[in-house]
N, C-alpha and C positions, 0 to 999 in steps of 0.2 A: 350462430358466434352474435357473441355481448362483445362491444363496443371497447373489453380490456381484452381479449383473446388475442392474439400475435398469428394466428392461421390455426394448421393441422400442428397438434402436439408433438412435437420431435418423438423422434424411440430413442428408450433409452439404454446407454452405453451394456455390451455383453458384458459382464462382470468376467474380470480375468485373473487370473492367479499367478503368481510367483512374478518369471521378470516381464512377462505380457503386462501385468498390472503395473510394473513400474515407470515399463516405456510408455503404458497411455497415459501415467499419471503426469507424469511430463513431458507429454504432449499439453497435455490439459494446460500444467499449468504455463506453460510456454504461450498457451493463445492468451489465457487470460493476460499477462503481461504484455503482451501485445495488445489486445484491447483496449486495456486499461493506460498503456500508452496511445496508443491512438488517441484516446476520449477525452485526457486528463489533462489540463495543460498544467495542472500545478505538480502532476505527478511527471511530468518532461525538466517543468521547473526543478523540481527536486533535488531530477537524476542530473541536472546538469550540475548542481549544484556539490552534490553527491560527486561527480567528476572532479571536480576542482577541490575538493576538499579535501576529499578520501588519499592520494595521494600525497596531497599537505601534511595530512594528518600524519603520514607513515614515515615520511620524513622529521617530522615534527617532535615525534614522542619523542622521551629522551629514553625508556623500558618498553617491553613487550607490552606491560601491562596498558600504558599508558598508549601507544598505538591501538591497543583495542578497543579503550574508553572512547578516543578520539573519530576513531572508525566506524565501533558499534557504533555510537548515538546514531549519525549520520545512515546505517542500517535502518533501525527504528524509525525513522522518520517515513523510511520508502516504507516499510510494513505497514504500517498504521495509517498509509495514503492509500494505498491498496488495500484494507482493510474498510477507508473511512468508503473509497467508490464502492466494493460491493452491497456495503449498508445500502448508499444513494442509489444504487442500480434496483436491488429488492424494492427498498421505499416506492420509488419511481414506478417498477412493474406494475405494483399493486394499491397505489395511491394516486389513484385515478383524479382526485379532487383534492382540495386543501383540508389537512388534519393536523390538529394540535401535536398527536404522536409522532407524526412526519415528521412534521418539523420539529422537536424533539430528537426522533433519530437520527436525524444531520446535522443538527446543531451541536449532540454530542462527537460525534462521529469527526466532526472538525476543531471541536475543542481537543480531542486526544493530540492530531495533529497538531495544534495551535501548542502544545505544554510540550510535546515530544521535540518543536524546535526551539522552544526556551531551554531544554534540556540539553540540547545541542549549545547553547550560548553559551550557558552556564559552566559546562563541563571546558566548552573549549576556553574559558577564560580562566575556568580554576586549575586546568595542568598549564595552560600554556602561560597567565600572568602572574602566578603565585610562584 
């Protein structure tokens, strides 16, 4: 074993089809959400902001389109934070030492979240203050 090994290789899941595949995929997705929520403080903060702002967006939106926009940009932040978490996990798994490309990957992942938060501010400002 090298220092990068995490122990014995896990066995690959058995390929499934139909409903069994859907159930397995749902389990994996829930496991991913739990893992990200447990390990990422930023995701927990963004989830708290979502829990406060989504009902507010539904209440303040004048039309269905406004409501979708106000809540949709909040969902986008969560989605991009999950992708950023995945990028960071892969970089941490394979990048044992400092490397410029590892830094670039993490910085770009973080930038996507920052831009999505700016989009929330812009969208909410345009719809609610205009």
